[in-house]
C-alpha positions in Angstrom: -19.2 8.1 -8.7 -17.7 7.7 -5.2 -14.1 7.2 -4.1 -12.5 6.4 -0.8 -8.8 7.1 -0.1 -7.1 6.3 3.2 -3.6 6.0 4.6 -2.2 2.5 4.9 -0.2 1.9 8.1 2.7 -0.3 6.9 4.8 -2.8 8.7 8.2 -3.6 7.3 10.9 -6.3 7.7 14.0 -7.1 5.8 14.0 -10.5 4.2 16.6 -12.7 2.6 16.5 -12.5 -1.2 16.0 -16.3 -1.7 13.0 -18.7 -2.1 10.9 -18.5 1.1 12.5 -15.3 2.3 9.1 -13.7 2.9 7.2 -16.9 3.5 8.4 -17.4 7.1 7.3 -13.9 8.1 4.0 -14.2 6.4 3.4 -17.6 8.0 3.8 -16.1 11.5 1.2 -13.4 10.6 -1.2 -16.0 9.2 -0.9 -18.1 12.4 -1.8 -15.0 14.4 -5.0 -14.6 12.4 -3.9 -11.6 10.4 -6.0 -10.9 7.4 -3.6 -8.9 5.2 -4.9 -6.7 2.4 -1.5 -5.4 1.3 1.6 -7.4 0.8 4.5 -5.9 -1.2 8.1 -7.1 -1.5 11.1 -6.1 -3.6 14.8 -6.6 -3.7 16.8 -4.2 -1.7 18.4 -1.5 -3.8 21.2 -1.0 -1.2 21.8 -4.4 0.4 22.9 -7.3 -1.9 21.1 -10.6 -1.0 18.3 -8.8 0.9 14.8 -7.6 0.2 12.1 -5.5 1.8 8.6 -6.8 2.8 5.7 -4.5 3.6 2.4 -5.6 4.9 -0.9 -4.1 6.2 -3.1 -4.0 8.1 -2.3 -5.5 11.5 -4.6 -5.3 14.5 -4.7 -6.5 18.0 -2.2 -7.9 20.4 -1.8 -11.3 18.7 -1.0 -9.8 15.3 1.3 -7.2 16.8 3.2 -9.8 18.8 3.5 -12.1 15.7 4.8 -9.1 13.7 7.4 -8.3 16.3 8.5 -11.9 16.5 8.8 -12.0 12.7 11.0 -8.8 12.8 8.3 -6.5 11.4 7.8 -3.0 12.7 5.6 -0.1 11.7 7.1 2.5 9.4 6.1 6.0 8.3 7.6 5.6 4.8 6.8 4.8 2.1 3.6 6.8 2.2 0.9 4.5 0.8 -2.7 5.3 0.3 -5.5 2.8 -0.4 -7.8 4.0 -3.2 -11.2 2.4 -4.0 -14.4 3.2 -5.8 -16.7 2.4 -8.6 -15.0 1.6 -11.9 -15.5 3.5 -15.1 -13.6 3.4 -18.4 -10.7 5.8 -18.4 -10.8 6.4 -14.7 -7.2 5.6 -14.0 -6.1 8.1 -16.7 -8.4 10.9 -15.3 -7.2 10.4 -11.8 -3.5 10.3 -12.6 -3.8 13.2 -15.0 -5.5 15.3 -12.3 -2.7 14.4 -9.9 -0.1 15.3 -12.6 -1.8 18.7 -13.2 -1.4 19.4 -9.5 2.3 18.6 -9.6 2.1 15.4 -7.7 4.8 12.9 -8.6 3.7 9.3 -7.9 6.3 7.1 -6.3 4.3 4.0 -7.4 0.8 2.9 -8.4 -1.0 -0.5 -8.6 -4.7 -0.7 -9.5 -7.0 -3.5 -10.2 -10.7 -3.9 -11.1 -12.9 -6.7 -9.8 -16.7 -6.8 -10.1 -17.2 -3.2 -11.2 -15.1 -1.8 -8.4 -11.5 -0.6 -8.5 -9.0 -0.9 -5.7 -5.4 0.4 -5.8 -2.5 1.5 -3.8 -0.7 4.8 -4.6 2.6 5.6 -3.1 3.6 9.3 -2.7 6.8 11.1 -2.0 5.4 13.3 0.8 2.4 13.3 3.2 1.4 16.7 1.6 1.3 15.1 -1.8 -0.9 12.2 -0.4 -3.3 14.7 1.2 -3.5 16.8 -1.9 -4.2 13.6 -4.0 -7.0 12.7 -1.6 -8.6 16.1 -2.0 -8.4 15.9 -5.8 -9.9 12.4 -5.7 -12.8 13.7 -3.5 -13.4 16.5 -6.0 -13.4 14.0 -8.9 -15.9 11.8 -7.0 -18.3 14.7 -6.5 -18.1 16.0 -10.0 
C-alpha cells in the first residue's frame, strides 16, 4: 500500500458572506487558466457578513496575477497537507488512530474515495504535527 502526503500552498481572500461571494474570485482564477484542486470556504468566525476562501494550487504569472487582482494572497496558515493513496477498508480509522497515538490533534480532515484511490486534505495545528503525520503515514505505507 502506498501513500503520498505533501504540503498544500494555500491562497486566501476574504469574501462577502452572500450568494456569489466566492464566485467572482473563482471566476478570475478560471479565466487565467487555473486548475484548482482545493477550494475551501467558510463563514468568518470573527467578522460578521464575511467569509474566508482558500484555494490551491496556483502556478505561473497569469494565475498569480489573477489571484492578486481577486484579492488572494499566499498564506502559511492553516497548515494543509494533501494525502492520497490506494484505498482499503478501515484505512481512515487506522491513519487517524496512528496520528492520535502520536498526540497529533487534527484541525480538520476531509477524505474521499474514487476508483479505488483515496484523496484527502488534513489540516494541522503546527508544521511539526504535519511533518510527524507524514512520517507516520510513510511508515503505515511501508508496513
